N, C-alpha and C positions, 0 to 999 in steps of 0.2 A: 916640039920641045923648046924651041927658042921663044915661042910665045908664052909658054908656061914660065920660063925664067924671067921674062920681062914683067909679067904679072906679079910674080913673087917679089921681085925687086921693088916694083911700084907699091905693093901692099906693105912691104917692110919700111920703105921710106915714109909712107903715110902714117903707119903706126908709131914710128919714131917721132914724127912731127907731133902727133896727138899726145904722146907721153911727155914730150918737152913742153908743149903748151899747157897741159894740165899741171905739171909741176911748177911752172912759172906762175900760173894763176894762184896756186896754193901759197907760194911764197909772198906774192903781192897781197893776198888776202890777209895773211898774218901780219904783214907790215901795216896794213890799214887798221887792223885791230889794235896794234901797239900804238899807232898814232892817235886813235880814238881814246885809248886809256890815258895817254899823256895829256890830251886836251881836257879830259874830264878831271884829271888830277889838278892841272893848273886852274881850271874853272873853280874847283872847290877851294883851292888856296886863295884865289883872287877874291872870292866872296867873303872868306874869313878875314882877309886883309882889309877889305872895304868896310866890313862890320866893325873891326877894331878902330879904324880911322874915324868912322861916324860916331862911335861911342866916345872917343877921345875929344872930338869936336863938341859933342853934346855936353861933356863934363866941363869944357872950357867956356860954355855959354853960347856956342854957335849952333843953336838947335835946328834951324832951317837951312843949314848949308848942305849943298850937294857934294858928292865925291865922284870924281872921274879918275879912272886908272888907265894909263897908257903903258904899253910894253913894247920893247924892241927885242927881237930874237937875233942872236948872232948865228954864225954858221954851224955851231955845235949844238944848237937848240937851247942854250941858256937864255933866260929872259931877264931883261933889265926893266924895272918898273919905275914909273913916275906918277905921283899922285897930284891931282890938281884940285 
């Protein structure tokens, strides 16, 4: 009887561990998806910003000028851009 109880306890602990691990992985996966969406959003905005700067420089006569964009992210995820 004692052996049965220890097996039941071990199986219960194992199942709880598996459930916890699976739920943690689900949360982490959703977080990664949100991060990917945020990066894609910023990438699209950066391309649009770069195209607008290039167009403005072309209109001012700087046809062959390149555009570099740098950004710094603060702790809250807000980005500050600098164009070179």
